[in-house]
C-alpha positions, 0 to 999 in steps of 0.5 A: 767340602763345606764353606760359608760363602764370604760375609758382607762387609755391612751388616744391619740392626735397623729393621730387626726385632726380637721377642722375649719375655720372662713370663714364657718360663712360667710354663712348667710341664714338669721337672723331668720334662725335656721342654724345660724353662731352661731352654729359654734361660739358655736362648736369653743368654745368647740373645744378651751375649750377641747384643740383639737385645740392645741393638734390635727392636723388642716386641712386647707380647700380649695374650691372644684373644679366645677369638684369635685362637679360634681362627685355628682351634676348635672352641672346645679344645681351647676350653679343655686346655683352660680347664686343665690348667685350673686342675694343673698339674694335668696331662692333655696327651701322653707327652704334653702337661700343663701347669697352673700357668700354662693356659696364660702363658700359652695365650701369650705365646700365641699373641706374641707371635701375632704381635710379630706378624703386626710389626712385619706386615705394617712395615715397621720391621722386616726380620723377626725372631720369637723366642716362645714357648710352649711351642706349637707346630704339633697342635692340631685343630682339637688336640695338644701333643708333642709338647705343643698346646696352640699352634703359634705359627698356623695362627700367625698365617691365618691371622695375617691372611685375615688382617692384612688380606694376603693371598699367599703365605709360606709356613717353612718348618725345619724342626727334627719332628714333622709339623703334623698340626700345622700340615693337617690345618692347611692340607686342603687349601693353597693359600698357605703353602706348608714346607718341611724338612725333618727326620723320618721315620720318627715322631709323629710318623707323618711327613713322607713325600706323598703327603702333598695336600688334597682337594684344592690344597693338592701340591701346596704341602711339600715334605723332605723326610730326611734319614737319621744322621743327615748333616749340614751339607745335604741339609743346607742345600735342600734349602738353597737349591730346592726350597729357595726355587719352590718359594719363587714360584709360590711368591708368598707375601710373608715367610714364617718359619718354625724354628726348631733346633732339635736337629742338632747333633747333640740334641738328646731327643733328635737323631740328625747330625746338624750344626749351628752352621747348617741352621744359619745357612738354611735361615739364610736361604729363607731370608734371601728368599724373602728379600726377593719375594716380600720385601724381607718379611720373615718371621722365626718362631722357636719350636723344639730343641733340647740341648741347651748348648744347641739351643744357644749355638743355633739361635745365635747362628740365625741372629747372626744371619739376620743382621747380615745385609746379604745372609750367607749360605753354605756352599756344598756339593750335591751329594748322594743322599741330596740327589736321592731326596730331591729326586724323591720329593720331585716325583710327588711335587707340583713345583720345578727345580 
């Protein structure tokens, strides 16, 4: 039996922010490409229907500088993306293409997420959500792939550490695909924790239990590969009963979330069986951890999600929990699937739960 815990009587709008901009629609990878501008059209509709555009603080994006991109990306790669856009349409990888506007819009996506970090780390806001595209978590230091150009969340984590002198930042990724680009960026350092739930085996083929980091970063990567068909009951309690405890031990000063909604049960690409309730609960667990550990500082950044209906429902579910004084987690029994995943992950993990 899966139940949502009773809601608090009070909701909040103060301290909440959103990033949405019509210019993100200009990145056009092709008329039949799943990473379509229509994804944001659907989300903008959800934003308006929910009323966050009226109640919350709007965050204005800016273009990231080349120097900021080079916090994560190789300068030659940055030039390659810029050059490809000048000769658009062009492909950077078999599934990753650019239009003439893509380079500037990718700068705007990365810079917009950095503005979110500024709003959080300055204390102006405590919970923010950034509806940006192109997505980022597959982008590596020298490569664009998986529909991603620049790694928005990885850039945000390094930027936060450098500008605000943070010692520990946690990145949590619940996209249906493993964030191979993000993992690779921080695989050898302990200052940025990377935690991912994702379908496995699946694209990009990484993210098994034994991928835990190396050298000084050993133990600071934690993967939960999920079998196809995984449902809310298993997904949600991974966050409430495992990830929350890991974050308590790590004590991050900022939590960033790669929020992909392509695990939705009607997504045309993913193979999980999640609903908006599962995403809302996982997000609630992360917000509760942020409240305990880092003055509530948490930023959600859009990654994947290719069902327009799923994008609307799941983004709204996250926004609903963002307004709760105490975000609500689903209550569920520990299934056999959960116990198997938990046991395998614990075998390789330095963390206790």
